Gaussian input, Z-matrix of N, CA and C with variables (Angstrom, degrees):
# hf/3-21g

backbone

0 1
 N
 C     1     B1
 C     2     B2     1     A1
 N     3     B3     2     A2     1     D1
 C     4     B4     3     A3     2     D2
 C     5     B5     4     A4     3     D3
 N     6     B6     5     A5     4     D4
 C     7     B7     6     A6     5     D5
 C     8     B8     7     A7     6     D6
 N     9     B9     8     A8     7     D7
 C    10    B10     9     A9     8     D8
 C    11    B11    10    A10     9     D9
 N    12    B12    11    A11    10    D10
 C    13    B13    12    A12    11    D11
 C    14    B14    13    A13    12    D12
 N    15    B15    14    A14    13    D13
 C    16    B16    15    A15    14    D14
 C    17    B17    16    A16    15    D15
 N    18    B18    17    A17    16    D16
 C    19    B19    18    A18    17    D17
 C    20    B20    19    A19    18    D18
 N    21    B21    20    A20    19    D19
 C    22    B22    21    A21    20    D20
 C    23    B23    22    A22    21    D21
 N    24    B24    23    A23    22    D22
 C    25    B25    24    A24    23    D23
 C    26    B26    25    A25    24    D24
 N    27    B27    26    A26    25    D25
 C    28    B28    27    A27    26    D26
 C    29    B29    28    A28    27    D27
 N    30    B30    29    A29    28    D28
 C    31    B31    30    A30    29    D29
 C    32    B32    31    A31    30    D30
 N    33    B33    32    A32    31    D31
 C    34    B34    33    A33    32    D32
 C    35    B35    34    A34    33    D33
 N    36    B36    35    A35    34    D34
 C    37    B37    36    A36    35    D35
 C    38    B38    37    A37    36    D36
 N    39    B39    38    A38    37    D37
 C    40    B40    39    A39    38    D38
 C    41    B41    40    A40    39    D39
 N    42    B42    41    A41    40    D40
 C    43    B43    42    A42    41    D41
 C    44    B44    43    A43    42    D42
 N    45    B45    44    A44    43    D43
 C    46    B46    45    A45    44    D44
 C    47    B47    46    A46    45    D45
 N    48    B48    47    A47    46    D46
 C    49    B49    48    A48    47    D47
 C    50    B50    49    A49    48    D48
 N    51    B51    50    A50    49    D49
 C    52    B52    51    A51    50    D50
 C    53    B53    52    A52    51    D51
 N    54    B54    53    A53    52    D52
 C    55    B55    54    A54    53    D53
 C    56    B56    55    A55    54    D54
 N    57    B57    56    A56    55    D55
 C    58    B58    57    A57    56    D56
 C    59    B59    58    A58    57    D57
 N    60    B60    59    A59    58    D58
 C    61    B61    60    A60    59    D59
 C    62    B62    61    A61    60    D60
 N    63    B63    62    A62    61    D61
 C    64    B64    63    A63    62    D62
 C    65    B65    64    A64    63    D63
 N    66    B66    65    A65    64    D64
 C    67    B67    66    A66    65    D65
 C    68    B68    67    A67    66    D66
 N    69    B69    68    A68    67    D67
 C    70    B70    69    A69    68    D68
 C    71    B71    70    A70    69    D69
 N    72    B72    71    A71    70    D70
 C    73    B73    72    A72    71    D71
 C    74    B74    73    A73    72    D72
 N    75    B75    74    A74    73    D73
 C    76    B76    75    A75    74    D74
 C    77    B77    76    A76    75    D75
 N    78    B78    77    A77    76    D76
 C    79    B79    78    A78    77    D77
 C    80    B80    79    A79    78    D78
 N    81    B81    80    A80    79    D79
 C    82    B82    81    A81    80    D80
 C    83    B83    82    A82    81    D81
 N    84    B84    83    A83    82    D82
 C    85    B85    84    A84    83    D83
 C    86    B86    85    A85    84    D84
 N    87    B87    86    A86    85    D85
 C    88    B88    87    A87    86    D86
 C    89    B89    88    A88    87    D87
 N    90    B90    89    A89    88    D88
 C    91    B91    90    A90    89    D89
 C    92    B92    91    A91    90    D90
 N    93    B93    92    A92    91    D91
 C    94    B94    93    A93    92    D92
 C    95    B95    94    A94    93    D93
 N    96    B96    95    A95    94    D94
 C    97    B97    96    A96    95    D95
 C    98    B98    97    A97    96    D96
 N    99    B99    98    A98    97    D97
 C   100   B100    99    A99    98    D98
 C   101   B101   100   A100    99    D99
 N   102   B102   101   A101   100   D100
 C   103   B103   102   A102   101   D101
 C   104   B104   103   A103   102   D102
 N   105   B105   104   A104   103   D103
 C   106   B106   105   A105   104   D104
 C   107   B107   106   A106   105   D105
 N   108   B108   107   A107   106   D106
 C   109   B109   108   A108   107   D107
 C   110   B110   109   A109   108   D108
 N   111   B111   110   A110   109   D109
 C   112   B112   111   A111   110   D110
 C   113   B113   112   A112   111   D111
 N   114   B114   113   A113   112   D112
 C   115   B115   114   A114   113   D113
 C   116   B116   115   A115   114   D114
 N   117   B117   116   A116   115   D115
 C   118   B118   117   A117   116   D116
 C   119   B119   118   A118   117   D117
 N   120   B120   119   A119   118   D118
 C   121   B121   120   A120   119   D119
 C   122   B122   121   A121   120   D120
 N   123   B123   122   A122   121   D121
 C   124   B124   123   A123   122   D122
 C   125   B125   124   A124   123   D123
 N   126   B126   125   A125   124   D124
 C   127   B127   126   A126   125   D125
 C   128   B128   127   A127   126   D126
 N   129   B129   128   A128   127   D127
 C   130   B130   129   A129   128   D128
 C   131   B131   130   A130   129   D129
 N   132   B132   131   A131   130   D130
 C   133   B133   132   A132   131   D131
 C   134   B134   133   A133   132   D132
 N   135   B135   134   A134   133   D133
 C   136   B136   135   A135   134   D134
 C   137   B137   136   A136   135   D135
 N   138   B138   137   A137   136   D136
 C   139   B139   138   A138   137   D137
 C   140   B140   139   A139   138   D138
 N   141   B141   140   A140   139   D139
 C   142   B142   141   A141   140   D140
 C   143   B143   142   A142   141   D141
 N   144   B144   143   A143   142   D142
 C   145   B145   144   A144   143   D143
 C   146   B146   145   A145   144   D144
 N   147   B147   146   A146   145   D145
 C   148   B148   147   A147   146   D146
 C   149   B149   148   A148   147   D147
 N   150   B150   149   A149   148   D148
 C   151   B151   150   A150   149   D149
 C   152   B152   151   A151   150   D150
 N   153   B153   152   A152   151   D151
 C   154   B154   153   A153   152   D152
 C   155   B155   154   A154   153   D153
 N   156   B156   155   A155   154   D154
 C   157   B157   156   A156   155   D155
 C   158   B158   157   A157   156   D156
 N   159   B159   158   A158   157   D157
 C   160   B160   159   A159   158   D158
 C   161   B161   160   A160   159   D159
 N   162   B162   161   A161   160   D160
 C   163   B163   162   A162   161   D161
 C   164   B164   163   A163   162   D162
 N   165   B165   164   A164   163   D163
 C   166   B166   165   A165   164   D164
 C   167   B167   166   A166   165   D165
 N   168   B168   167   A167   166   D166
 C   169   B169   168   A168   167   D167
 C   170   B170   169   A169   168   D168
 N   171   B171   170   A170   169   D169
 C   172   B172   171   A171   170   D170
 C   173   B173   172   A172   171   D171
 N   174   B174   173   A173   172   D172
 C   175   B175   174   A174   173   D173
 C   176   B176   175   A175   174   D174
 N   177   B177   176   A176   175   D175
 C   178   B178   177   A177   176   D176
 C   179   B179   178   A178   177   D177
 N   180   B180   179   A179   178   D178
 C   181   B181   180   A180   179   D179
 C   182   B182   181   A181   180   D180
 N   183   B183   182   A182   181   D181
 C   184   B184   183   A183   182   D182
 C   185   B185   184   A184   183   D183
 N   186   B186   185   A185   184   D184
 C   187   B187   186   A186   185   D185
 C   188   B188   187   A187   186   D186
 N   189   B189   188   A188   187   D187
 C   190   B190   189   A189   188   D188
 C   191   B191   190   A190   189   D189

   B1=1.4369
   B2=1.5294
   B3=1.3395
   B4=1.4598
   B5=1.5242
   B6=1.3178
   B7=1.4745
   B8=1.5194
   B9=1.3309
   B10=1.4676
   B11=1.5291
   B12=1.3209
   B13=1.4668
   B14=1.5265
   B15=1.3183
   B16=1.4634
   B17=1.5276
   B18=1.3084
   B19=1.4654
   B20=1.5300
   B21=1.3277
   B22=1.4602
   B23=1.5292
   B24=1.3042
   B25=1.4662
   B26=1.5269
   B27=1.3171
   B28=1.4634
   B29=1.5287
   B30=1.3278
   B31=1.4581
   B32=1.5265
   B33=1.3236
   B34=1.4647
   B35=1.5230
   B36=1.3400
   B37=1.4656
   B38=1.5318
   B39=1.3220
   B40=1.4620
   B41=1.5224
   B42=1.3205
   B43=1.4628
   B44=1.5291
   B45=1.3215
   B46=1.4635
   B47=1.5260
   B48=1.3284
   B49=1.4673
   B50=1.5296
   B51=1.3290
   B52=1.4594
   B53=1.5249
   B54=1.3143
   B55=1.4653
   B56=1.5224
   B57=1.3107
   B58=1.4590
   B59=1.5270
   B60=1.3018
   B61=1.4574
   B62=1.5235
   B63=1.3280
   B64=1.4619
   B65=1.5307
   B66=1.3203
   B67=1.4596
   B68=1.5255
   B69=1.3231
   B70=1.4636
   B71=1.5190
   B72=1.3104
   B73=1.4611
   B74=1.5276
   B75=1.3316
   B76=1.4549
   B77=1.5326
   B78=1.3419
   B79=1.4668
   B80=1.5282
   B81=1.3216
   B82=1.4686
   B83=1.5281
   B84=1.3251
   B85=1.4613
   B86=1.5235
   B87=1.3211
   B88=1.4627
   B89=1.5217
   B90=1.3277
   B91=1.4631
   B92=1.5251
   B93=1.3174
   B94=1.4665
   B95=1.5281
   B96=1.3189
   B97=1.4678
   B98=1.5174
   B99=1.3252
   B100=1.4677
   B101=1.5229
   B102=1.3307
   B103=1.4564
   B104=1.5372
   B105=1.3067
   B106=1.4522
   B107=1.5297
   B108=1.3187
   B109=1.4625
   B110=1.5264
   B111=1.3306
   B112=1.4673
   B113=1.5274
   B114=1.3264
   B115=1.4633
   B116=1.5167
   B117=1.3249
   B118=1.4665
   B119=1.5230
   B120=1.3298
   B121=1.4600
   B122=1.5299
   B123=1.3416
   B124=1.4618
   B125=1.5262
   B126=1.3421
   B127=1.4573
   B128=1.5271
   B129=1.3264
   B130=1.4665
   B131=1.5276
   B132=1.3313
   B133=1.4645
   B134=1.5216
   B135=1.3199
   B136=1.4631
   B137=1.5205
   B138=1.3148
   B139=1.4616
   B140=1.5290
   B141=1.3123
   B142=1.4572
   B143=1.5289
   B144=1.3134
   B145=1.4649
   B146=1.5300
   B147=1.3146
   B148=1.4669
   B149=1.5212
   B150=1.3380
   B151=1.4669
   B152=1.5315
   B153=1.3385
   B154=1.4633
   B155=1.5257
   B156=1.3222
   B157=1.4666
   B158=1.5222
   B159=1.3361
   B160=1.4697
   B161=1.5209
   B162=1.3368
   B163=1.4542
   B164=1.5219
   B165=1.3196
   B166=1.4681
   B167=1.5337
   B168=1.3139
   B169=1.4606
   B170=1.5241
   B171=1.3237
   B172=1.4631
   B173=1.5174
   B174=1.3274
   B175=1.4561
   B176=1.5125
   B177=1.3292
   B178=1.4598
   B179=1.5272
   B180=1.3204
   B181=1.4654
   B182=1.5135
   B183=1.3103
   B184=1.4558
   B185=1.5181
   B186=1.3122
   B187=1.4724
   B188=1.5070
   B189=1.3208
   B190=1.4712
   B191=1.4984
   A1=110.52
   A2=116.92
   A3=119.46
   A4=112.02
   A5=117.05
   A6=118.89
   A7=110.88
   A8=116.27
   A9=120.26
   A10=111.29
   A11=116.24
   A12=121.58
   A13=108.90
   A14=118.58
   A15=122.26
   A16=114.46
   A17=117.78
   A18=120.73
   A19=111.90
   A20=118.22
   A21=120.51
   A22=112.43
   A23=118.39
   A24=120.58
   A25=110.70
   A26=117.41
   A27=121.32
   A28=112.30
   A29=117.88
   A30=121.65
   A31=112.07
   A32=116.78
   A33=122.79
   A34=107.86
   A35=117.96
   A36=122.19
   A37=114.82
   A38=117.78
   A39=119.87
   A40=112.29
   A41=116.83
   A42=121.12
   A43=112.53
   A44=116.99
   A45=121.26
   A46=113.19
   A47=116.93
   A48=119.40
   A49=113.05
   A50=116.42
   A51=120.73
   A52=109.35
   A53=116.52
   A54=120.56
   A55=109.59
   A56=116.78
   A57=121.44
   A58=111.08
   A59=117.51
   A60=121.22
   A61=112.83
   A62=117.87
   A63=119.83
   A64=113.20
   A65=118.24
   A66=120.16
   A67=112.64
   A68=118.11
   A69=120.48
   A70=112.60
   A71=117.61
   A72=121.73
   A73=112.03
   A74=117.12
   A75=122.41
   A76=109.22
   A77=118.17
   A78=120.10
   A79=113.80
   A80=118.23
   A81=120.15
   A82=110.79
   A83=116.38
   A84=120.25
   A85=110.56
   A86=116.78
   A87=120.79
   A88=111.11
   A89=117.57
   A90=121.07
   A91=110.43
   A92=116.47
   A93=120.76
   A94=110.09
   A95=116.47
   A96=120.72
   A97=111.89
   A98=116.51
   A99=120.38
   A100=110.88
   A101=117.42
   A102=121.45
   A103=110.25
   A104=116.40
   A105=121.02
   A106=110.63
   A107=116.46
   A108=121.25
   A109=110.83
   A110=117.61
   A111=121.37
   A112=110.88
   A113=116.88
   A114=120.68
   A115=112.28
   A116=116.59
   A117=120.79
   A118=109.81
   A119=116.75
   A120=121.76
   A121=110.47
   A122=117.06
   A123=121.98
   A124=110.58
   A125=116.94
   A126=120.27
   A127=111.26
   A128=117.17
   A129=120.38
   A130=110.11
   A131=116.67
   A132=120.46
   A133=112.50
   A134=118.14
   A135=122.12
   A136=113.34
   A137=117.38
   A138=120.51
   A139=112.70
   A140=117.18
   A141=120.31
   A142=112.64
   A143=117.72
   A144=121.30
   A145=109.63
   A146=115.65
   A147=120.50
   A148=112.78
   A149=117.52
   A150=119.97
   A151=110.43
   A152=116.97
   A153=120.92
   A154=110.59
   A155=117.12
   A156=120.40
   A157=110.28
   A158=117.58
   A159=120.69
   A160=111.09
   A161=116.83
   A162=120.63
   A163=111.08
   A164=116.59
   A165=120.23
   A166=110.74
   A167=116.09
   A168=120.30
   A169=112.72
   A170=117.91
   A171=119.94
   A172=111.61
   A173=116.81
   A174=121.04
   A175=115.70
   A176=117.81
   A177=120.74
   A178=109.24
   A179=116.91
   A180=119.46
   A181=110.12
   A182=117.61
   A183=120.41
   A184=110.30
   A185=113.54
   A186=121.39
   A187=107.89
   A188=116.71
   A189=119.25
   A190=111.08
   D1=-45.09
   D2=-177.77
   D3=-67.59
   D4=-30.97
   D5=178.35
   D6=-72.15
   D7=-42.49
   D8=-179.34
   D9=-73.00
   D10=-34.79
   D11=-177.77
   D12=-135.49
   D13=76.27
   D14=-174.95
   D15=-56.60
   D16=-26.31
   D17=-179.35
   D18=-66.24
   D19=-21.58
   D20=179.99
   D21=-71.44
   D22=-20.61
   D23=179.68
   D24=-62.27
   D25=-29.93
   D26=179.13
   D27=-66.58
   D28=-18.00
   D29=178.35
   D30=-74.84
   D31=-9.79
   D32=179.46
   D33=-118.05
   D34=83.66
   D35=-172.10
   D36=-53.06
   D37=-36.04
   D38=-178.99
   D39=-65.82
   D40=-21.95
   D41=-175.98
   D42=-121.16
   D43=8.97
   D44=-174.94
   D45=-62.67
   D46=-31.93
   D47=-177.25
   D48=-104.02
   D49=4.94
   D50=-179.54
   D51=-82.11
   D52=137.10
   D53=176.72
   D54=-59.19
   D55=133.49
   D56=-179.60
   D57=-56.36
   D58=-40.05
   D59=-177.18
   D60=-64.75
   D61=-22.62
   D62=-178.67
   D63=-95.35
   D64=-5.55
   D65=-176.99
   D66=-65.02
   D67=-35.88
   D68=-178.22
   D69=-68.81
   D70=-14.14
   D71=176.84
   D72=-110.10
   D73=7.42
   D74=-177.69
   D75=-91.80
   D76=111.01
   D77=-176.55
   D78=-60.15
   D79=-33.56
   D80=179.20
   D81=-69.21
   D82=-38.74
   D83=177.85
   D84=-66.71
   D85=-42.85
   D86=179.13
   D87=-64.46
   D88=-40.10
   D89=177.73
   D90=-64.62
   D91=-39.91
   D92=178.45
   D93=-63.28
   D94=-43.25
   D95=177.90
   D96=-62.14
   D97=-41.17
   D98=178.53
   D99=-65.75
   D100=-40.56
   D101=179.02
   D102=-64.68
   D103=-43.09
   D104=179.79
   D105=-63.72
   D106=-43.94
   D107=178.79
   D108=-62.73
   D109=-42.33
   D110=178.81
   D111=-62.92
   D112=-39.06
   D113=178.65
   D114=-65.06
   D115=-43.03
   D116=177.86
   D117=-64.91
   D118=-43.04
   D119=178.28
   D120=-59.11
   D121=-44.45
   D122=178.67
   D123=-59.71
   D124=-44.88
   D125=-178.93
   D126=-64.71
   D127=-40.90
   D128=178.46
   D129=-63.25
   D130=-43.78
   D131=179.63
   D132=-63.47
   D133=-22.40
   D134=-175.75
   D135=-117.55
   D136=27.04
   D137=-178.62
   D138=-56.87
   D139=-32.86
   D140=-178.29
   D141=-75.42
   D142=-16.80
   D143=-177.71
   D144=-112.45
   D145=83.93
   D146=-176.02
   D147=-64.79
   D148=-24.67
   D149=179.02
   D150=-63.21
   D151=-44.91
   D152=179.19
   D153=-63.84
   D154=-43.74
   D155=-179.45
   D156=-64.03
   D157=-42.66
   D158=178.74
   D159=-60.77
   D160=-43.27
   D161=179.41
   D162=-65.34
   D163=-38.06
   D164=179.13
   D165=-64.41
   D166=-43.34
   D167=-176.34
   D168=-67.53
   D169=-27.38
   D170=178.25
   D171=-96.23
   D172=-0.14
   D173=173.95
   D174=84.15
   D175=18.58
   D176=178.86
   D177=-92.64
   D178=147.07
   D179=174.54
   D180=-62.30
   D181=141.76
   D182=-178.03
   D183=-106.41
   D184=154.86
   D185=177.30
   D186=-123.26
   D187=136.44
   D188=178.52
   D189=-87.81

């Protein structure tokens, strides 16, 4: 994404000044990607329960 659209790297302040070539070996960047993927996966798994998704997006603990 950053190679095709370099301007998008600025949307991630923690990685805005990091060389694109070093991001794939950056443990913090990889952890961030894994966290983001897990969050999207959680939302997809709970599409039918908007209450849980709303609570997740505002950072409140959710109850099933």
